[in-house]
The first five atom37 places (N, CA, C, CB, O) and aatype in JSON, in Angstrom:
{
  "aatype": [12, 0, 11, 18, 9, 6, 1, 10, 11, 6, 11, 19, 11, 9, 11, 11, 13, 3, 15, 2, 5, 14, 9, 7, 0, 17, 9, 13, 19, 19, 9, 10, 2, 9, 19, 7, 13, 0, 7, 18, 13, 18, 10, 11, 19, 2, 2, 9, 5, 10, 7, 15],
  "atom_mask": [
    [1, 1, 1, 1, 1],
    [1, 1, 1, 1, 1],
    [1, 1, 1, 1, 1],
    [1, 1, 1, 1, 1],
    [1, 1, 1, 1, 1],
    [1, 1, 1, 1, 1],
    [1, 1, 1, 1, 1],
    [1, 1, 1, 1, 1],
    [1, 1, 1, 1, 1],
    [1, 1, 1, 1, 1],
    [1, 1, 1, 1, 1],
    [1, 1, 1, 1, 1],
    [1, 1, 1, 1, 1],
    [1, 1, 1, 1, 1],
    [1, 1, 1, 1, 1],
    [1, 1, 1, 1, 1],
    [1, 1, 1, 1, 1],
    [1, 1, 1, 1, 1],
    [1, 1, 1, 1, 1],
    [1, 1, 1, 1, 1],
    [1, 1, 1, 1, 1],
    [1, 1, 1, 1, 1],
    [1, 1, 1, 1, 1],
    [1, 1, 1, 0, 1],
    [1, 1, 1, 1, 1],
    [1, 1, 1, 1, 1],
    [1, 1, 1, 1, 1],
    [1, 1, 1, 1, 1],
    [1, 1, 1, 1, 1],
    [1, 1, 1, 1, 1],
    [1, 1, 1, 1, 1],
    [1, 1, 1, 1, 1],
    [1, 1, 1, 1, 1],
    [1, 1, 1, 1, 1],
    [1, 1, 1, 1, 1],
    [1, 1, 1, 0, 1],
    [1, 1, 1, 1, 1],
    [1, 1, 1, 1, 1],
    [1, 1, 1, 0, 1],
    [1, 1, 1, 1, 1],
    [1, 1, 1, 1, 1],
    [1, 1, 1, 1, 1],
    [1, 1, 1, 1, 1],
    [1, 1, 1, 1, 1],
    [1, 1, 1, 1, 1],
    [1, 1, 1, 1, 1],
    [1, 1, 1, 1, 1],
    [1, 1, 1, 1, 1],
    [1, 1, 1, 1, 1],
    [1, 1, 1, 1, 1],
    [1, 1, 1, 0, 1],
    [1, 1, 1, 1, 1]
  ],
  "atom_positions": [
    [[-1.76, -30.6, 2.21], [-1.08, -29.52, 1.49], [-2.05, -28.8, 0.55], [0.11, -30.08, 0.69], [-1.97, -27.59, 0.38]],
    [[-2.96, -29.54, -0.05], [-3.92, -28.93, -0.98], [-4.84, -27.96, -0.25], [-4.75, -30.02, -1.69], [-5.17, -26.91, -0.79]],
    [[-5.26, -28.31, 0.97], [-6.12, -27.41, 1.73], [-5.38, -26.12, 2.09], [-6.63, -28.09, 3.0], [-5.97, -25.04, 2.09]],
    [[-4.1, -26.24, 2.39], [-3.3, -25.06, 2.72], [-3.26, -24.1, 1.53], [-1.87, -25.47, 3.14], [-3.41, -22.89, 1.69]],
    [[-3.04, -24.65, 0.34], [-2.96, -23.82, -0.87], [-4.3, -23.17, -1.16], [-2.51, -24.67, -2.08], [-4.36, -22.0, -1.55]],
    [[-5.39, -23.9, -0.96], [-6.72, -23.33, -1.19], [-7.01, -22.2, -0.2], [-7.79, -24.43, -1.07], [-7.55, -21.17, -0.59]],
    [[-6.65, -22.38, 1.07], [-6.87, -21.32, 2.06], [-6.01, -20.11, 1.74], [-6.56, -21.82, 3.48], [-6.46, -18.97, 1.91]],
    [[-4.79, -20.33, 1.27], [-3.92, -19.22, 0.9], [-4.49, -18.44, -0.28], [-2.51, -19.73, 0.57], [-4.45, -17.21, -0.3]],
    [[-5.04, -19.17, -1.26], [-5.66, -18.5, -2.42], [-6.85, -17.66, -1.99], [-6.1, -19.53, -3.45], [-7.05, -16.57, -2.53]],
    [[-7.63, -18.14, -1.03], [-8.79, -17.38, -0.55], [-8.37, -16.11, 0.16], [-9.64, -18.25, 0.38], [-9.03, -15.08, 0.03]],
    [[-7.27, -16.16, 0.92], [-6.8, -14.98, 1.64], [-6.22, -13.94, 0.7], [-5.76, -15.37, 2.68], [-6.36, -12.74, 0.94]],
    [[-5.56, -14.38, -0.37], [-4.86, -13.47, -1.27], [-5.79, -12.95, -2.36], [-3.66, -14.17, -1.89], [-5.47, -11.96, -3.02]],
    [[-6.93, -13.6, -2.56], [-7.86, -13.23, -3.63], [-8.29, -11.78, -3.5], [-9.08, -14.15, -3.62], [-8.65, -11.32, -2.41]],
    [[-8.27, -11.05, -4.6], [-8.68, -9.65, -4.62], [-10.2, -9.6, -4.67], [-8.05, -8.88, -5.82], [-10.83, -10.18, -5.56]],
    [[-10.78, -8.9, -3.71], [-12.23, -8.81, -3.65], [-12.71, -7.59, -4.42], [-12.7, -8.74, -2.18], [-11.97, -6.62, -4.6]],
    [[-13.95, -7.65, -4.88], [-14.53, -6.53, -5.62], [-14.71, -5.35, -4.68], [-15.88, -6.94, -6.27], [-15.11, -5.52, -3.53]],
    [[-14.42, -4.15, -5.17], [-14.58, -2.96, -4.35], [-16.05, -2.66, -4.11], [-13.89, -1.76, -5.01], [-16.9, -2.87, -4.98]],
    [[-16.34, -2.16, -2.92], [-17.69, -1.75, -2.58], [-17.99, -0.43, -3.28], [-17.88, -1.63, -1.04], [-17.18, 0.5, -3.22]],
    [[-19.12, -0.34, -3.92], [-19.45, 0.88, -4.67], [-19.75, 2.06, -3.74], [-20.65, 0.63, -5.58], [-19.79, 3.2, -4.2]],
    [[-19.96, 1.8, -2.46], [-20.23, 2.89, -1.51], [-18.96, 3.55, -0.98], [-21.03, 2.36, -0.34], [-19.04, 4.56, -0.28]],
    [[-17.81, 3.02, -1.31], [-16.55, 3.59, -0.84], [-16.29, 4.92, -1.56], [-15.37, 2.61, -1.07], [-16.51, 5.02, -2.76]],
    [[-15.82, 5.93, -0.83], [-15.5, 7.21, -1.47], [-14.19, 7.1, -2.25], [-15.4, 8.34, -0.42], [-13.12, 7.04, -1.66]],
    [[-14.28, 7.08, -3.57], [-13.11, 6.87, -4.43], [-12.12, 8.02, -4.28], [-13.53, 6.73, -5.9], [-10.91, 7.8, -4.38]],
    [[-12.6, 9.22, -4.04], [-11.7, 10.37, -3.86], [-10.8, 10.2, -2.65], [0.0, 0.0, 0.0], [-9.62, 10.56, -2.7]],
    [[-11.34, 9.65, -1.58], [-10.54, 9.44, -0.37], [-9.46, 8.4, -0.62], [-11.44, 9.01, 0.81], [-8.33, 8.55, -0.15]],
    [[-9.8, 7.34, -1.35], [-8.82, 6.31, -1.66], [-7.71, 6.84, -2.56], [-9.49, 5.11, -2.33], [-6.54, 6.51, -2.37]],
    [[-8.07, 7.67, -3.53], [-7.05, 8.27, -4.4], [-6.12, 9.16, -3.58], [-7.71, 9.09, -5.55], [-4.91, 9.14, -3.78]],
    [[-6.68, 9.93, -2.65], [-5.87, 10.77, -1.78], [-4.9, 9.94, -0.95], [-6.77, 11.6, -0.85], [-3.73, 10.3, -0.83]],
    [[-5.37, 8.83, -0.39], [-4.52, 7.98, 0.45], [-3.4, 7.37, -0.38], [-5.36, 6.88, 1.11], [-2.25, 7.31, 0.07]],
    [[-3.71, 6.9, -1.58], [-2.69, 6.29, -2.43], [-1.64, 7.32, -2.83], [-3.33, 5.66, -3.69], [-0.45, 7.04, -2.79]],
    [[-2.09, 8.52, -3.23], [-1.14, 9.57, -3.61], [-0.29, 9.99, -2.42], [-1.89, 10.79, -4.18], [0.92, 10.21, -2.57]],
    [[-0.89, 10.09, -1.24], [-0.13, 10.45, -0.04], [0.95, 9.4, 0.26], [-1.07, 10.6, 1.16], [2.06, 9.75, 0.64]],
    [[0.61, 8.13, 0.09], [1.6, 7.07, 0.3], [2.73, 7.14, -0.72], [0.93, 5.71, 0.24], [3.89, 6.94, -0.37]],
    [[2.4, 7.42, -1.97], [3.43, 7.54, -3.0], [4.37, 8.7, -2.69], [2.79, 7.74, -4.4], [5.59, 8.57, -2.82]],
    [[3.82, 9.84, -2.26], [4.64, 10.99, -1.9], [5.52, 10.65, -0.7], [3.75, 12.22, -1.58], [6.69, 11.03, -0.67]],
    [[4.98, 9.95, 0.27], [5.77, 9.56, 1.44], [6.93, 8.66, 1.09], [0.0, 0.0, 0.0], [8.05, 8.87, 1.56]],
    [[6.68, 7.64, 0.27], [7.77, 6.74, -0.13], [8.8, 7.46, -0.99], [7.21, 5.54, -0.9], [10.0, 7.21, -0.87]],
    [[8.34, 8.37, -1.86], [9.28, 9.13, -2.68], [10.18, 10.0, -1.8], [8.52, 10.01, -3.71], [11.38, 10.09, -2.03]],
    [[9.59, 10.63, -0.79], [10.37, 11.45, 0.13], [11.36, 10.61, 0.92], [0.0, 0.0, 0.0], [12.5, 11.03, 1.14]],
    [[10.93, 9.45, 1.36], [11.82, 8.54, 2.1], [13.03, 8.16, 1.25], [11.06, 7.28, 2.55], [14.16, 8.22, 1.72]],
    [[12.78, 7.76, 0.01], [13.89, 7.36, -0.86], [14.78, 8.54, -1.22], [13.37, 6.71, -2.12], [15.99, 8.38, -1.38]],
    [[14.19, 9.73, -1.37], [14.99, 10.93, -1.65], [15.95, 11.19, -0.48], [14.07, 12.16, -1.88], [17.13, 11.5, -0.7]],
    [[15.45, 11.08, 0.75], [16.31, 11.3, 1.91], [17.41, 10.24, 1.99], [15.48, 11.29, 3.21], [18.55, 10.55, 2.32]],
    [[17.08, 9.0, 1.68], [18.08, 7.92, 1.73], [19.15, 8.1, 0.66], [17.41, 6.56, 1.57], [20.33, 7.9, 0.93]],
    [[18.75, 8.48, -0.55], [19.7, 8.65, -1.65], [20.66, 9.8, -1.37], [18.96, 8.9, -2.97], [21.84, 9.71, -1.71]],
    [[20.17, 10.87, -0.75], [21.01, 12.04, -0.48], [21.63, 12.03, 0.9], [20.2, 13.29, -0.65], [22.2, 13.04, 1.32]],
    [[21.54, 10.91, 1.62], [22.14, 10.74, 2.94], [21.73, 11.85, 3.91], [23.65, 10.69, 2.82], [22.58, 12.39, 4.62]],
    [[20.48, 12.18, 3.94], [19.95, 13.19, 4.86], [19.4, 12.48, 6.08], [18.86, 14.07, 4.18], [18.57, 11.58, 5.95]],
    [[19.86, 12.88, 7.27], [19.4, 12.3, 8.53], [18.47, 13.28, 9.23], [20.59, 11.92, 9.44], [18.83, 14.44, 9.39]],
    [[17.29, 12.83, 9.64], [16.34, 13.72, 10.3], [16.5, 13.71, 11.8], [14.92, 13.34, 9.94], [16.11, 14.67, 12.47]],
    [[17.07, 12.66, 12.37], [17.23, 12.54, 13.82], [18.6, 13.0, 14.26], [0.0, 0.0, 0.0], [19.42, 13.45, 13.46]],
    [[18.83, 12.87, 15.54], [20.14, 13.28, 16.08], [21.18, 12.21, 15.89], [20.03, 13.62, 17.56], [22.33, 12.39, 16.28]]
  ]
}
């Protein structure tokens, strides 16, 4: 059981970000996801159906 917990901790551990990653692209992706989820919840709250 102890080995299982240790392996789980290793998988869940937050790794340091690579300094070569384009931070602007990541900010764009995060904002796009927030807008998408906000739109999804707006449609659900107002009972708007997009399909047939």
